N, C-alpha and C positions, 0 to 999 in steps of 0.2 A: 538357621534352617539350611539343610543340604538339598537343593533342588534336584540334584542328581538322583537321590533316593526316590523322590516323587515321580521323576521322569521314568525311572525303571519300573515302578508300579503301573504307571499309565501305559507305557509301551507294551508291557507284558499283558495287561488287560485288553488293550486294543487289538493286539496281534494274536492273542490266545496262545502264546508260546514264549517261554523264557529264553530259549535259544535264539529265536528270531528277534526278540527284543534286544538281546545282547549284540547281534549283528548290526541292528539299526543304530545302536548307541556306540558302536565301535569298541566293544569290550568283550571279554570272555564270559562264558555262561557262569563260571564260578564267581567272577567279579560282580555280575549282575545279581546273582543269588545273595551275595554278601550285602549288596545295597538293600535288597528287599528285607533281609533279616534285620539290618540296622533300622530300617523304617518301622518294622513291626515292633521292635524293642522300644523305639522312641515313642510310638503311639500307644503301646500297651494292648494291642489286639492284632490278630492276623488280618491281612488285607488281600491275600492271594492264595487260592487253592491250587496246588500243583500236582499233576498226575501224569501218567503215561500218555493220556489223550490230549494233554495240553494244560493251559493255565486259565483260571477264571477268577474274578474278584469274589471274595467272601461277601456275605450280606453286609458286614461292616464296611468292607472295601467298596461295595456298590454304592453305599451312602456317601462315601468319601470321594468317589470318582469325579462327579461334576465339579466339585470345588478344586480338585487337583488340576483338572483341565483348565479352569479359569486361571489358576495360579501360573501354570506354564505359559498360557497366552499372555498374561501380564508380564512375565519375565521376558518373553520375546519382544514385547512392545518396548520395554525398558532397554533391551539390548539394541534394538533398531534405533531408538532415539539417541542412545549413547554413540552409536556409530555415526549418525547424522551430525551430531555435535562435533565429533572428532573430524569428520570430513567437511565441517563448516557449512552444512546444509541447513542448520538451524540457528536462529538468532533473532534479535529484535532490531528493527529499523525505525528510528524516529524521523518523521518527515515534517518539514516546515512548508506551509503552503499559503497562498492567498486565495481570496474568495472565488474568483471565476474558475480556477483550476479545481479547488475543493468541491465545487458544485457540479461542474460540467464534466470533469475527467475522472476524479478519484474514485467515485463509487464503482464505475465499470472497470477501471484499471485495477483496483484492489481486488475485486471479485475474480478477475481473470488471472491475476498473479497468484492468488491464494490457491486456485485450483491445482496448479502445478508445484506450489511451494507451501504446503500446509504447515510446515514446521517453522516458517518465518513469520514472526509477529510484527505487525505494522501499527505504529502509534502516531497519531496526527496532532500537529500543532497548527492552528489556523490563526492568521493575523494579516497584517498588511505588508507591503514591501519592506518597510523599515524593520518590522518584527522579524521577518524571515532572515534578513541579512544579519541582524543582531544575533539570532539563534545560531546561525552558521559560524559567526566569529567566536562565540563563546563555547561552541561545542554542544549546545543544548539539543541540536538535531544532527542527524547523520547526513541527510540530504535535504535540499531545499529547492523549491520552484522559485525562480527569480526571472527578472527581465534583464536583457543585456543593455549596457555592460554590467556583468555580475560583480559580486564582491571581489576586491583585489586579492590576487594570489590564490584564488580558489578555482580549480578546474570546473569547467562548465560544458554541458552537452546541449547544443541548440536543439530545440524541439519543433517550434512552429512560429511562423510569422503571422501576426494577428492584426487586422486592420483597426485603426482608431476611427470611431464614427462620432459625429455630432448627434446629440439627441435634443429634441425640441418638444414642447407641449404639442398635443395633437392639433390644436387650432392656431398654431403660431403662423403669422403671415409669411415667414420664410420657409415654411414646410413644403411649399410648392416647387422649391428649387431642386434641381437634380443633384447638385453639390453645394455645400455650404462653404463660402470663403472663410478661411481661418481668421481673417481680419475682423469678422463679424463679432467675435467675442470681446473686442474692445468696447463695443457699444451696448451689447446685450448683458443683462444680469447673468453672471456665470457662477455655477455651483461647482466647487472644487473639492477634491480630497485634501487632507492635510498636506502641507508642503513636503513633509518627510516621506510621503508615499505617492506623491503626484508626479512621479518620474515621467510617465508616458505623455500625458497632456502637456506638461511643462516643456519637455524636449521638442514636441511638435510646435508649440507656440514660440519658443525661443528661436527655433530654426527659421521661423517665418517673421521674426522680429516683432511679435505681437505681445502686448501686455493685456491680460484678461481683466475684465471688470468683475472681480470676485466679490460676490454678495454673500454667499454662504460657504462654509467649509464643514466637512464631516469626515470621519474615518471609515464610514460604511459605504461600500460601493452601491448597494441596493437602496440605501437612503437617498443617494443622488438621483437614481431613477424615479423614486417615488416623489421627490421634490420637483423634478422636472415635470412629471405627470400632473402635478398640482399647479403648474404654471408659475413656479417661483423663479424660473430662469432656464438657461440652456447649459449643456455640459458636453464634455468629450470623454467617451468611455471605450474600452476595448470591445470588439465585436463578440468575443467569446462570452463576455458578461451578459450579453443580451439574448443569448440562445435560451429558448423556452420561456422568455419573459412575456407576460400578458399585460403589463402596465401600458396604458395608452400614451406612448411616446412615439414621436416620428424620428426615425434614424436616417441620417444623410451621410454620404461620403464627404470627406473633407477635400478642399482645394487650397493648397496642394495636398495630395494624399499623405497619410502618415500611418506608421505601423509601430508595433512593439514586437520584440522577439522574445518568446518564452523559452527558458532554458532550465536544465536541471543542474544545480551546483552540487558537486560531490567532493568535499574536502578530503585530501589524501587518497584520491581515486586509485593511484598506482599501487598503494599498499592496503587497500580496503579488503575486508573479508570477502570470500567468494560469494556469499549470499547477497552482500551489498552490491558488488559488481553485477551480479545477475539481475538484481532489481533495476539498476541503472540502465542496463541493456534492454530490459523488458519495457521500461518507460519509453525509451526512444522508439522501439518497434511498435508499441501500442499506439502512441500518438501518431506515428506515420500512417497507421491503418485506420484510426478512429477519430483523430483530431479533425474538427470541422472548421474550415476557414476559407475565405476567398482570397487570401494573400499567402498562399503556400510558399515555402522557402525554395 
């Protein structure tokens, strides 16, 4: 299919003039007439009446005109998309993330990014710290939200410092304290993430020389909150995880204070595609403006 023939018909019908259509298309009037003749031979019926007063579509051409307009619009769309691909404005980004970021940040972050980057497709993989680091190592994701220190030999962009808080059942005797001494977890039943993903609490406890009295372990952050609410023990979780939570738990600052630093890991950042670099830069900016914490970096 020669789109140039259809464009000649559309322009001449739209402008009411073969000569003006030729000027618009950057060709001679003779060349445009040749295109129209070729189209009519191809279709088997006349599409344009030409006279001294101008040009107008025939009844058959009038029926054809809306479909021709749609065809040319679709061709423009394909051309724009091809240009975006050539300019690396389009592509797919696979993102690895853990629960608190997936729930608290990504819905708003993705919506805002897509408004200015509609040709970039974002695909999410949700897991725990171990999952995300493994996906980054194997190349299953292009970027991953991690906590520092991140995976070895992987460029990271620090995003936000997030407090670690103790959570207790609502009626726990220690709930009246303003801060919970970290040493308390040696005596109280403690609910922990799996060891492979419990980086944050483990670092805080190890730095204080404390060994927790682990009673239950789980891979699910929100399961910890639910178990604490049922009085099965206490735990230590990131503040970001607690945002918007309605479970009846008491959150206390730790003594000494402890934090995690959330970062975005981008393997091969220096040689990444432009759309991937653009996403990484957007994440840093978005978190700076929208990330909520009491422990800003």
